C-alpha positions as CSV (number, residue, x, y, z in Angstrom):
1,M,0.2,0.0,-0.1
2,D,1.4,3.5,-1.0
3,G,2.2,5.6,1.5
4,Y,1.0,9.4,1.5
5,N,2.5,12.1,-0.3
6,G,4.1,14.9,0.6
7,Q,1.0,17.0,0.1
8,N,-0.8,15.2,2.8
9,G,1.9,15.8,5.2
10,Y,3.8,12.6,4.9
11,D,7.3,11.7,3.7
12,G,5.9,9.4,0.9
13,Q,6.9,5.9,3.0
14,N,4.9,3.1,2.9
15,D,2.8,2.0,5.9
16,F,4.0,2.8,9.4
17,E,7.2,1.9,10.1
18,S,8.6,0.0,13.3
19,N,11.8,-0.8,14.9
20,N,11.6,-4.4,14.4
21,G,10.7,-4.4,10.9
22,A,7.1,-5.1,11.2
23,S,4.3,-3.1,9.5
24,G,2.4,-1.9,12.1
25,Y,2.6,1.4,14.5
26,S,6.0,2.8,15.1
27,S,6.0,6.0,17.4
28,L,2.4,5.9,18.3
29,N,2.6,2.5,19.4
30,Q,5.6,3.0,21.5
31,S,4.0,5.9,23.4
32,L,1.1,3.6,23.8
33,F,2.7,0.6,24.6
34,P,6.5,1.7,26.2
35,E,8.9,-0.9,25.2
36,G,9.5,-3.8,27.0
37,T,5.6,-4.2,28.2
38,G,5.5,-7.1,25.4
39,N,2.3,-5.2,24.8
40,N,3.5,-3.8,21.1
41,Y,1.0,-4.8,18.6
42,Q,2.4,-7.0,15.9
43,G,1.3,-7.4,12.6
44,Q,0.4,-11.0,13.4
45,G,-1.9,-9.5,15.8
46,V,-1.9,-9.4,19.8
47,S,0.6,-10.2,21.7
48,P,0.7,-13.4,23.4
49,D,1.7,-11.2,26.6
50,I,-0.9,-9.6,26.7
51,P,-3.0,-10.7,29.8
52,E,-6.7,-10.8,28.6
53,Y,-9.2,-8.2,30.1
54,S,-13.0,-8.5,30.5
55,I,-15.5,-5.6,30.5
56,L,-17.1,-6.9,33.9
57,E,-13.8,-6.9,35.8
58,D,-14.1,-3.1,35.5
59,Y,-17.2,-3.5,38.2
60,D,-17.9,-4.6,41.5
61,Q,-19.4,-7.9,42.0
62,P,-22.3,-7.9,44.8
63,S,-21.6,-9.5,48.4
64,P,-24.2,-12.1,49.7
65,E,-25.1,-9.6,52.4
66,E,-25.9,-6.8,49.9
67,I,-28.0,-9.4,48.2
68,E,-29.8,-10.1,51.0
69,Y,-30.3,-6.6,52.3
70,E,-31.6,-5.6,48.7
71,K,-34.3,-8.7,49.0
72,Q,-35.3,-7.1,52.8
73,R,-35.8,-3.7,51.4
74,R,-37.8,-5.1,48.2
75,A,-39.9,-6.8,50.5
76,A,-40.6,-3.7,53.2
77,A,-41.6,-1.8,50.1
78,R,-44.1,-4.2,49.0
79,R,-45.4,-4.5,52.2
80,R,-45.7,-0.9,52.9
81,K,-47.4,-0.6,49.4
82,L,-50.0,-3.5,50.4
83,A,-50.8,-1.8,54.0
84,A,-50.9,1.9,52.0
85,R,-53.6,0.1,49.8
86,E,-55.5,-1.8,52.6
87,A,-55.5,1.7,54.3
88,R,-57.1,2.9,51.1
89,R,-59.5,0.4,51.3
90,K,-60.6,0.1,54.8
91,K,-61.4,4.2,54.5
92,R,-63.4,3.9,51.3
93,R,-65.5,1.2,53.2
94,R,-65.7,3.2,56.1
95,Q,-67.2,6.3,54.2
96,A,-69.7,3.6,52.1
97,I,-70.7,3.0,55.7
98,I,-71.5,6.0,56.9
99,R,-73.3,7.4,53.6
100,C,-75.5,4.3,54.0
101,S,-76.2,5.0,57.9
102,L,-76.8,8.9,57.2
103,L,-79.2,7.6,53.6
104,L,-81.1,5.1,56.3
105,A,-81.6,7.9,59.0
106,A,-83.0,10.3,56.5
107,V,-85.2,7.4,55.2
108,I,-86.7,6.7,58.7
109,L,-87.0,10.2,59.6
110,V,-89.1,10.2,56.3
111,F,-91.0,7.6,57.2
112,T,-91.8,8.4,60.9
113,G,-92.5,11.8,59.9
114,I,-95.3,10.1,57.4
115,I,-96.6,8.3,59.6
116,K,-96.9,10.8,62.4
117,M,-98.8,13.0,59.4
118,I,-101.3,10.5,58.9
119,T,-102.0,9.6,62.6
120,G,-102.6,13.1,63.1
121,I,-104.9,13.5,59.6
122,A,-107.0,10.0,60.9
123,G,-107.0,11.0,65.2
124,A,-108.5,14.5,63.8
125,L,-110.9,12.7,61.5
126,H,-112.0,10.6,64.5
127,K,-112.3,13.4,66.9
128,D,-114.5,15.2,64.4
129,K,-116.9,12.3,64.2
130,K,-116.5,11.3,67.7
131,P,-120.4,12.1,69.3
132,K,-120.5,14.6,72.1
133,K,-121.3,12.8,75.3
134,T,-124.7,13.7,77.0
135,T,-125.2,14.3,80.8
136,E,-126.7,10.9,81.4
137,Q,-123.8,9.5,79.6
138,M,-121.5,11.0,81.7
139,K,-119.9,8.5,84.1
140,A,-121.1,8.7,87.7
141,P,-118.7,10.1,90.5
142,S,-117.5,7.1,92.2
143,T,-119.4,6.0,95.8
144,E,-116.8,3.6,96.9
145,Q,-115.2,4.4,100.4
146,P,-111.0,5.0,100.3
147,S,-109.8,1.7,101.9
148,T,-109.1,2.1,105.7
149,E,-107.1,-0.8,105.9
150,A,-103.6,-0.3,107.0
151,P,-100.9,-1.1,105.2
152,A,-98.8,-3.7,106.3
153,P,-96.0,-2.8,108.8
154,E,-92.6,-3.7,108.0
155,I,-91.2,-6.0,110.8
156,D,-87.8,-6.8,111.1
157,N,-87.4,-10.6,110.6
158,A,-84.2,-10.5,113.3
159,I,-87.2,-10.2,116.0
160,L,-89.2,-13.3,114.5
161,A,-89.4,-16.8,116.2
162,K,-86.5,-18.7,115.4
163,D,-86.0,-22.9,114.7
164,L,-84.4,-24.2,117.6
165,P,-80.9,-25.8,117.2
166,A,-81.0,-29.4,116.2
167,D,-78.8,-30.5,119.2
168,R,-76.4,-29.2,122.2
169,D,-73.7,-29.5,119.8
170,A,-75.2,-27.1,117.6
171,A,-76.8,-24.6,119.9
172,I,-72.8,-24.4,121.1
173,A,-71.8,-23.7,117.8
174,S,-74.2,-21.2,117.1
175,L,-73.3,-19.5,120.7
176,T,-69.7,-19.7,119.6
177,A,-70.5,-17.9,116.5
178,L,-72.4,-15.2,118.4
179,A,-69.7,-14.8,121.0
180,S,-67.4,-13.2,118.3
181,T,-69.1,-10.2,118.6
182,D,-70.4,-10.3,122.0
183,P,-67.7,-11.2,124.2
184,E,-70.3,-11.6,127.3
185,L,-71.5,-14.9,125.7
186,Q,-68.1,-16.3,126.4
187,T,-69.3,-16.7,130.3
188,V,-72.1,-18.9,129.0
189,L,-69.2,-20.8,126.8
190,D,-66.9,-21.2,129.5
191,N,-69.5,-22.7,131.8
192,V,-71.2,-24.7,129.6
193,A,-71.4,-28.1,131.1
194,V,-73.5,-26.8,133.7
195,Y,-76.5,-25.7,131.6
196,P,-79.2,-28.1,130.3
197,D,-79.9,-28.4,126.6
198,D,-83.1,-26.6,126.6
199,I,-81.2,-23.7,128.0
200,L,-78.9,-23.5,125.3
201,K,-81.2,-24.0,122.5
202,H,-83.6,-21.4,123.6
203,L,-80.6,-18.9,123.9
204,A,-79.1,-19.4,120.6
205,A,-82.6,-19.0,118.8
206,N,-83.7,-16.2,121.1
207,Y,-80.9,-13.7,122.2
208,E,-83.4,-11.8,124.3
209,M,-82.7,-14.4,127.4
210,K,-78.6,-13.6,127.3
211,Q,-79.0,-12.4,131.2
212,F,-81.0,-14.8,132.0
213,V,-79.0,-17.7,130.9
214,I,-75.7,-15.9,132.2
215,N,-77.4,-15.8,136.0
216,Y,-79.1,-19.3,135.2
217,P,-76.4,-21.3,137.4
218,A,-76.2,-18.9,140.2
219,K,-79.9,-18.6,140.4
220,I,-81.6,-21.9,139.5
221,S,-81.3,-23.3,142.9
222,V,-82.9,-20.5,144.8
223,V,-86.3,-21.3,145.8
224,F,-88.6,-18.7,144.2
225,N,-91.8,-17.7,145.7
226,G,-94.9,-15.4,144.4
227,D,-95.2,-13.7,148.0
228,F,-94.2,-10.1,146.2
229,S,-96.4,-7.6,144.3
230,V,-95.2,-6.3,140.8
231,D,-94.7,-2.6,140.0
232,F,-97.4,-1.3,137.6
233,S,-98.7,1.7,135.8
234,S,-102.7,2.0,136.3
235,D,-103.1,3.2,132.9
236,T,-101.1,0.8,131.0
237,V,-101.1,-2.9,130.5
238,P,-97.7,-4.5,132.1
239,L,-95.2,-6.3,130.0
240,F,-94.2,-9.1,131.9
241,I,-91.3,-11.3,130.2
242,Q,-91.5,-15.2,131.2
243,Y,-87.6,-15.2,131.6
244,D,-87.3,-12.4,133.9
245,E,-85.3,-13.0,136.8
246,Q,-88.4,-12.1,139.1
247,W,-90.2,-15.5,138.1
248,G,-88.3,-17.0,135.5
249,Y,-86.3,-19.6,137.4
250,A,-89.3,-20.6,139.3
251,D,-90.6,-24.0,138.4
252,Y,-93.8,-24.8,136.1
253,G,-94.7,-28.0,135.2
254,K,-91.7,-30.2,134.2
255,D,-89.2,-27.0,133.7
256,V,-89.5,-23.5,134.7
257,I,-91.4,-20.4,134.0
258,A,-89.0,-18.7,131.4
259,L,-89.5,-21.8,129.4
260,R,-93.0,-23.2,129.9
261,G,-94.8,-20.1,131.5
262,A,-96.1,-17.9,128.7
263,G,-99.9,-18.7,129.4
264,P,-99.7,-17.9,133.4
265,T,-97.7,-15.0,132.4
266,C,-100.5,-13.6,129.9
267,L,-102.7,-14.4,132.7
268,S,-100.9,-12.2,135.3
269,M,-100.8,-9.6,133.0
270,A,-104.3,-9.5,132.3
271,Y,-105.2,-10.0,136.3
272,T,-102.6,-7.1,137.3
273,F,-104.4,-4.3,134.6
274,L,-107.9,-5.3,135.2
275,K,-108.2,-5.7,139.0
276,Q,-105.3,-3.0,139.7
277,D,-103.5,-5.7,141.7
278,G,-100.1,-6.5,141.3
279,S,-100.0,-9.6,143.6
280,M,-100.9,-12.1,140.9
281,N,-97.6,-12.0,139.6
282,P,-96.4,-15.2,137.1
283,I,-95.5,-17.3,139.7
284,K,-98.6,-17.1,141.7
285,V,-100.9,-18.1,138.4
286,A,-98.4,-20.8,137.5
287,D,-98.6,-21.9,140.8
288,Y,-102.6,-21.5,140.8
289,A,-102.1,-23.8,137.6
290,T,-100.8,-26.3,138.7
291,E,-102.6,-26.9,142.1
292,Q,-106.0,-26.3,140.2
293,G,-105.1,-29.3,137.5
294,F,-104.8,-26.7,134.3
295,L,-101.8,-28.8,133.2
296,D,-102.3,-31.8,131.0
297,E,-100.1,-35.1,131.8
298,H,-97.2,-33.5,129.6
299,S,-97.3,-30.6,132.3
300,E,-98.1,-28.1,129.5
301,T,-101.0,-25.6,130.0
302,A,-104.2,-26.3,129.2
303,W,-106.6,-23.9,127.2
304,T,-108.9,-24.1,130.6
305,L,-106.8,-22.0,132.3
306,M,-108.2,-19.0,130.2
307,T,-112.0,-20.0,130.9
308,T,-112.6,-21.6,134.0
309,G,-109.5,-21.1,135.5
310,A,-109.6,-17.2,135.1
311,I,-113.1,-17.6,136.8
312,G,-111.2,-18.9,139.5
313,L,-109.0,-16.0,139.8
314,G,-112.6,-13.9,139.5
315,L,-111.9,-12.5,136.3
316,G,-114.4,-12.1,133.1
317,T,-113.8,-14.7,130.2
318,E,-115.3,-15.4,126.7
319,E,-113.9,-17.6,124.0
320,M,-114.5,-15.4,120.9
321,T,-114.3,-16.8,117.3
322,V,-111.1,-15.6,115.4
323,N,-112.4,-12.7,113.8
324,E,-110.9,-8.9,113.5
325,S,-114.4,-7.0,114.5
326,N,-115.0,-9.4,117.5
327,I,-110.6,-8.4,118.7
328,I,-112.1,-4.8,118.4
329,S,-115.1,-4.8,119.7
330,A,-113.9,-6.5,123.0
331,L,-111.0,-4.2,123.3
332,E,-113.1,-1.2,123.0
333,N,-115.5,-2.6,126.0
334,N,-112.0,-2.5,127.8
335,K,-111.3,-6.2,127.8
336,L,-108.0,-8.0,127.2
337,V,-107.9,-10.3,124.7
338,I,-105.5,-13.7,125.0
339,C,-104.7,-15.6,121.8
340,A,-103.4,-19.2,121.6
341,M,-101.0,-19.0,118.7
342,S,-99.7,-21.5,116.0
343,P,-96.4,-21.9,114.3
344,G,-95.5,-18.3,112.7
345,D,-94.1,-15.3,113.5
346,F,-94.2,-16.0,117.6
347,T,-93.6,-19.6,117.7
348,R,-92.8,-22.6,116.3
349,S,-94.8,-24.8,118.0
350,S,-97.5,-22.8,120.0
351,H,-97.7,-19.9,122.1
352,F,-100.0,-17.5,124.0
353,I,-99.9,-13.6,123.4
354,L,-102.1,-10.7,124.9
355,I,-103.3,-8.1,122.4
356,R,-103.7,-5.0,124.6
357,E,-104.6,-2.0,122.1
358,Y,-106.0,-1.1,118.6
359,K,-104.9,1.9,116.9
360,D,-104.4,3.1,113.8
361,N,-105.7,-0.2,112.1
362,L,-102.8,-1.8,114.0
363,F,-102.9,-4.4,117.0
364,Y,-100.7,-3.9,119.9
365,I,-99.2,-7.1,121.8
366,N,-97.8,-8.0,125.0
367,D,-95.4,-11.4,123.9
368,P,-94.4,-12.7,127.0
369,A,-91.6,-14.1,125.1
370,S,-89.9,-11.5,123.2
371,E,-90.0,-7.5,124.3
372,A,-89.0,-6.6,120.7
373,R,-92.2,-8.2,119.1
374,S,-94.2,-6.0,121.8
375,Q,-92.9,-2.8,120.6
376,V,-94.4,-3.2,117.4
377,G,-97.7,-3.2,115.6
378,W,-99.4,-6.0,114.0
379,N,-102.2,-5.7,111.4
380,Y,-105.2,-8.3,111.5
381,A,-104.2,-10.2,108.2
382,R,-101.1,-11.2,109.4
383,L,-102.4,-12.5,113.0
384,E,-105.3,-14.4,111.5
385,S,-103.6,-17.4,110.4
386,Q,-101.6,-17.7,113.3
387,I,-104.6,-17.5,115.9
388,A,-105.6,-21.1,117.2
389,N,-108.6,-19.8,119.5
390,M,-108.6,-16.6,121.7
391,W,-110.6,-15.3,124.9
392,A,-112.0,-11.9,125.8
393,I,-110.9,-11.4,129.5
394,S,-113.0,-8.7,131.6
395,A,-112.3,-7.5,135.0
396,Q,-115.4,-8.9,136.5
397,G,-116.7,-12.6,135.7
398,S,-120.7,-13.0,135.2
399,S,-123.0,-15.8,135.0
400,D,-123.2,-16.0,131.1
401,S,-119.6,-14.7,130.1
402,G,-116.1,-16.5,130.9
403,T,-116.8,-19.9,129.8
404,T,-119.7,-19.4,126.8
405,Q,-117.8,-21.0,123.8
406,P,-118.3,-20.5,120.1
407,N,-120.6,-23.5,120.1
408,G,-122.5,-22.4,123.1
409,N,-120.8,-25.2,125.5
410,Q,-119.4,-24.6,128.8
411,D,-115.7,-25.6,129.4
412,D,-115.3,-25.4,133.0
413,S,-113.7,-28.6,133.3
414,T,-111.8,-31.3,131.4
415,S,-114.4,-33.8,130.3
416,P,-113.4,-36.5,127.6
417,D,-114.9,-34.6,125.1
418,N,-113.2,-31.3,126.2
419,S,-109.7,-32.2,126.9
420,Q,-107.1,-29.9,127.8
421,G,-104.5,-28.7,125.5
422,G,-100.9,-28.4,126.0
423,S,-99.6,-25.1,125.9
424,T,-96.7,-23.0,127.9
425,S,-95.7,-22.0,124.8
426,S,-92.1,-20.8,126.2
427,G,-91.5,-16.8,125.8
428,D,-88.1,-18.0,124.3
429,A,-90.1,-21.1,123.1
430,Q,-89.7,-24.9,124.1
431,S,-87.7,-27.6,122.7
432,N,-89.9,-30.4,121.1
433,N,-89.7,-32.8,123.7
434,T,-90.1,-30.4,126.5
435,G,-92.0,-27.5,124.8
436,T,-95.0,-26.0,126.2
437,A,-98.0,-25.8,123.6
438,D,-100.9,-24.1,124.2
439,S,-102.7,-24.9,121.0
440,Q,-106.3,-26.0,121.1
441,S,-108.5,-27.6,118.2
442,N,-112.0,-25.7,117.6
443,D,-113.5,-28.7,116.4
444,T,-112.1,-31.3,119.0
445,G,-111.7,-29.3,122.1
446,A,-107.9,-29.2,123.1
447,N,-105.1,-31.1,121.6
448,D,-101.7,-32.0,123.4
449,S,-99.6,-30.2,121.1
450,Q,-95.8,-29.6,122.2
451,S,-94.0,-26.2,121.5
452,T,-91.0,-26.1,119.7
453,N,-89.4,-22.4,119.3
454,N,-91.1,-19.3,120.1
455,N,-88.1,-17.0,119.4
């Protein structure tokens, strides 16, 4: 190949000259590849001394950690994208719900308004068509008298009669529990061996007996007689409690007045007020009942104490049919009413109480077993189902009063057809085995029923 001529700036030599006699670059080759480096470009091709280069070797390869990081970064980006998409979806859903709720509320309001409007129009039309009432059509004023029945009084359940404990151990357990709030009962528990079962049972059922029971060991051996008069007010029926220490320890029947003497105690209250004489105290009446045979074979007070027995004491007595008007009439005629009670608020077997007053449609009683029950008023509806029999006691006896019974028969003896009913419902109540029941059947005369618990 011919070289360039002088016009083109070259000297006319053919090809490029090189120091090694080969065609190719000379000075340019030398400047790019210095001598001795083995990088001279030869006419035959690239020298085998030139190292091989790869384009990828000009860049750094990523490490495994960098690859893993990149994966995590991309995964996080995807999660953020999905979360943002879900948030937008929830927002759109909430907005849709709000729109639907508002639309539903608007529909309801519209329908409500329409219904009210229709109702109002219908009412107006009906009113226009309704005939006017004449004088005859107008309702006459009510002629009914307002009820005079007193509302049932609130009676605290804590003062009502309770069941006797089943046995001595149960009574002691009950008293032990009570002693945690009343240290005085610890005296009883410390000397529990000297107390009979009945005394412990009745104390557990009637907390009002506490002082009587505490003093029982010291006084039970003392002989009590009735040679004393009780104090009383001339205008108030006295309340005698059968476990009062003046007479509670005195013998009566198979036990003591405190446990069996409800009948004699009630008759003593009636005698003291009606006769205005304090000499016939509960001991005197109990001794009289024992001497005159007004106790049955179980040593329980007979109902005849309130008839024949009352007459023997100079009182008037009339056995009455159980009726509210009979009680009110007797009280209005200056009489007192003694009731034989069946199981209920006053006893768990049988008992005697005295009705002393009728005021504000309530009856006020003297319960020889409980001072608390004697302080509240009782309506007849509550008493009626509990009264087994009743007697109106007056100050003076008469030939036609006292022993007249509802069936017209006289009851001044304990004949086979009119036997005595056992009663001495204890003021505190009596156990099932030794209790003093005063209940008597109106149909058969008198039943021997025993008192359980009067507390």
